[in-house]
C-alpha positions in Angstrom: 10.1 -14.0 10.8 8.5 -11.7 7.8 5.2 -12.2 8.2 3.4 -12.9 4.7 0.3 -13.1 2.8 -3.1 -15.1 3.9 -4.6 -14.4 0.2 -2.3 -17.1 -1.7 -5.2 -18.4 -3.6 -5.3 -17.1 -6.7 -8.0 -18.9 -8.4 -10.3 -17.1 -10.5 -8.4 -13.8 -8.9 -7.5 -11.9 -12.1 -4.2 -10.2 -12.1 -2.3 -7.2 -14.5 1.7 -6.8 -14.5 1.7 -10.1 -12.2 0.7 -8.1 -9.2 -3.2 -9.7 -8.2 -6.0 -7.2 -8.2 -7.5 -8.9 -5.0 -10.5 -7.9 -3.4 -11.0 -4.3 -1.1 -13.6 -2.9 1.3 -13.9 -0.3 -0.9 -16.2 2.9 -1.6 -13.3 4.4 -4.1 -14.0 3.4 -7.8 -11.6 1.4 -9.7 -10.2 -1.9 -10.7 -10.5 -4.0 -7.6 -13.7 -6.5 -6.6 -15.5 -5.8 -4.1 -14.5 -7.4 -0.7 -17.2 -8.5 2.0 -17.5 -5.5 4.6 -16.5 -8.7 7.7 -14.1 -10.0 5.8 -9.6 -9.1 6.0 -8.4 -8.0 3.0 -4.7 -6.5 2.2 -5.2 -2.9 3.4 -6.5 -4.5 6.0 -2.8 -7.3 6.0 -0.5 -4.4 5.5 -1.9 -2.1 8.0 -1.7 -5.1 10.6 1.8 -6.5 9.1 3.4 -3.1 9.0 4.9 -2.3 12.4 6.7 -6.4 12.3 7.4 -6.6 8.2 9.1 -2.4 7.9 12.1 -4.0 9.8 13.6 -6.6 7.6 15.4 -5.7 4.6 14.1 -9.1 3.6 11.0 -10.4 2.8 10.8 -13.7 0.9 8.2 -13.9 -1.4 5.6 -17.0 -0.8 3.0 -15.8 -2.7 2.2 -12.4 -5.3 -0.3 -11.6 -2.7 3.6 -10.7 -1.5 4.6 -8.7 -4.2 1.3 -6.4 -2.9 2.1 -7.0 0.6 5.4 -5.6 -0.5 4.5 -2.3 -2.3 1.8 -2.0 0.5 4.5 -1.9 2.9 6.0 0.6 1.1 3.3 3.5 0.7 2.8 2.9 4.2 6.3 4.4 5.0 5.8 7.3 2.5 2.9 7.8 3.9 3.7 8.2 7.8 6.9 10.4 6.2 4.3 12.3 4.6 2.6 12.6 8.1 5.4 13.1 9.9 5.2 17.0 10.7 1.1 17.5 10.8 0.4 17.6 14.2 -3.3 18.0 13.7 -6.1 15.3 10.7 -6.0 18.2 9.1 -3.2 18.6 8.0 -2.9 15.2 7.3 -6.4 14.4 5.5 -4.2 17.0 3.2 -1.2 16.2 2.9 -2.6 12.3 2.4 -4.9 13.4 -0.6 -1.5 15.3 -2.1 -0.1 12.4 -2.0 -3.0 11.0 -3.2 -3.0 13.0 -6.4 0.8 12.2 -7.2 0.9 10.2 -11.1 1.5 6.4 -10.1 4.0 4.5 -11.5 3.7 1.2 -12.5 7.2 -1.3 -13.5 8.9 -0.1 -16.4 9.1 3.4 -15.6 10.8 6.0 -13.3 10.5 6.4 -10.1 8.7 2.4 -9.6 10.4 1.9 -6.5 10.7 -2.2 -7.0 12.1 -3.3 -10.5 12.3 -6.6 -10.9 9.0 -7.4 -8.8 6.5 -6.9 -11.4 6.7 -7.8 -14.8 6.9 -5.6 -17.3 3.3 -4.3 -18.7 2.6 -6.3 -22.1 0.2 -3.6 -23.3 -0.9 0.1 -22.3 -3.6 -1.9 -21.4 -1.9 -4.2 -18.7 -0.3 -0.9 -17.7 -3.6 1.1 -16.9 -5.5 -1.6 -15.8 -2.3 -1.8 -12.7 -2.2 1.9 -12.5 -6.0 2.1 -11.8 -5.5 -0.8 -9.5 -2.4 1.2 -8.1 -4.2 3.9 -7.5 -7.3 2.2 -5.4 -5.6 0.3 -3.3 -3.3 3.4 -1.7 -6.3 5.5 -1.8 -8.2 3.1 0.5 -4.8 2.2 2.9 -4.1 5.8 3.2 -8.0 6.7 4.2 -8.1 4.1 6.6 -4.0 4.6 7.5 -5.5 8.4 8.6 -7.5 6.5 11.4 -5.3 4.0 12.8 -1.7 7.3 12.6 -3.9 9.9 14.4 -6.9 9.7 17.6 -10.5 10.4 17.3 -9.4 13.8 19.2 -7.1 14.3 16.2 -4.0 14.6 17.6 -1.1 12.5 16.4 -0.7 8.8 17.5 3.3 8.8 18.0 3.4 4.7 18.2 2.5 4.7 14.1 4.3 7.6 13.7 7.4 6.4 14.7 7.7 4.3 12.0 8.0 7.2 9.3 12.3 6.8 10.5 12.3 3.8 9.8 13.8 2.2 6.0 12.4 -0.8 4.9 13.9 -3.1 3.0 16.7 -0.3 3.0 15.4 2.7 0.5 15.2 5.6 1.7 11.9 7.1 1.0 11.5 10.6 -0.7 
């Protein structure tokens, strides 16, 4: 059984293209509202559930937060693929920074991994809001992923990097 997001209460949550702009425990500037440091956020859920959810080919969506969880699971898969050849934390950090510098596609643009998951943006402002949120959440996920993909001594954690070979929902990672 696939793990779903606990963020099902969407009252008071802003959305862009049907994607909820959920609060983040983040120091990175962006459109996401701030969350308390002691609370679990969507990035924590994505990293915690990644190793279980990556095995599923189908994902039953129960809330719009599940759509964001799917997107983050795919992004973690891409990030692990980039970290696969990096033997030190310094190399991994460089690879993740390069991944963060890539353009973030939004629904309707080529390169968006899940056409049909989110509705197309109604305006350019909505597209930019979603792009900025996805960029912020990707950067936050990357930083937290490095802390689990590498041990404190800077060596790779094989129990995480082994998942770079997995295909999530039968999508081949570039």
